[in-house]
N, C-alpha and C positions, 0 to 999 in steps of 0.2 A: 504494500500500500504506500503510495507516495502522496505527499501533501498536495501535489498538483492535481490529483484526480479525486480526492476525497471531499465530498460535500455531505455533511451530516444532516440527518432529518432533525426536526425540532426536538423530538424525544432524545435522540442521540446527543444533540448539542446540550440539552439540559444536564445529561449525565456527564458529558465531557467537561462542562464548566465546573462541576463539583470535583471531578478527578483532577483537573488542572490545579485547582486550589489546594487540595488535600493530599495529593499523591505522595507515597503509595497509600491506597485506601481500600478498605474492605467494602463488600456489597452492602452490608448492614448500615454502614455510615452513609453511603450514597442514598440508600432507601430512607434513612432517618431524615435526611435533608429534604428530599422530595416530598415525603409524607407530611411534612409541616405545611406545605402549600396546597397539596391535593391528595385525595384518597387514591392510593395505588398500592398494589400488593408487592410484597418482597419478591415473590417469584417472577413477577413482571420485570422488575429491575434486574434481577439475576439473569433472566433470559436476554434482555437487551445488552447487558455487559458481556455475556457469552458470545452474542452475535458480533459485538464490536471486537472482541478478541479474535474470533474467526476471520473477520475482515482484516486483521492486522493493525487495527487502530489502537488496541490496548494490548499490553502484555501482562501476564500473570506471574507472580512470584509467590512462593509459600514461605511464611515466616512463623515458626512455631505452630504449624497446623492451620494458620489463618491464610486464606487466599487474598493477596493484595494485588491491586491493579495500578498500572502506570500507563500513561498515554505514550504512543509512539509518534504522534503528530503534535506539532507545536501549536499552542493556542493562537499565537500571532499569525501563523501561516493560514490556519483555518479561517480565522476572522477576516483576514485580508481577502481570501478567496470569496467569502460570503459578501463582503462589501463590494468587491469588484463585480460580482454577479448582479447585485442590486443596482449598482451604479450604471452598468451597461443596459440592463433590462428595463429598469423603471425610470431612469433619468437620462437615457440616451448618451451616457458617457459624461454628462456634465456634473462635475463635482460641486460647482456653484449651485446648480438647481437642487442637488441632494442636500447640501448644507442649508440652503434657504428653507427648504421644506422641513428639515429637522428642527431648525431654530424657530420656525413659525408655528409649529404644532404645540409647543409647550413654552411656558415662561422660562427663559434662561436666567439663572441667578447671576448677580454681579460677579461672584467668584468665578463662575464658568466663563462669563464674558472676558474677564481679566486673563484667565488661562488661555482662551482662544486668541486673544490679542497678543499675548506673549509668544504663543506658538507661531502665529503668523509673522510677527516681527523677526523671529529667528529663521523663518523660511526665506526671507528676502536677502 
C-alpha cells in the first residue's frame, strides 16, 4: 500500500485519526474513543482494523499478549491527498475558492485569523 493510492473511507479515517494520535494502540482504546460519540460495537471496530491491516494501512504488533496497531501511512500524506481531491473536484483547483468557502461557513476566531496571516506572511 502506498500513500499515493490510499484514500480512506470516512469510517477508516475516523479510526486512523485515533491511531495516529495514540499509536501503538489496542482495538479496545480505539473503540472507547469512538463509542463516546456514537453507538458502535467493539467487533465492528475490530473488523475495520483487521481490514485496514489486510490492506497494509496498519501493522500489528503483540506486546504482552495485547495486539497493538500502528499506521503504515503518514497522516500528513493522507490528509494532503484528501485535500487535493476536494480541491480538484469541488473547487476546480482553486485554493482561493476553497479557502473563501471554508472561512465563510463559520466564524473564524481572531487567533485563527492571526495564525492564517502569519502563515501567509511566511509564504511570501
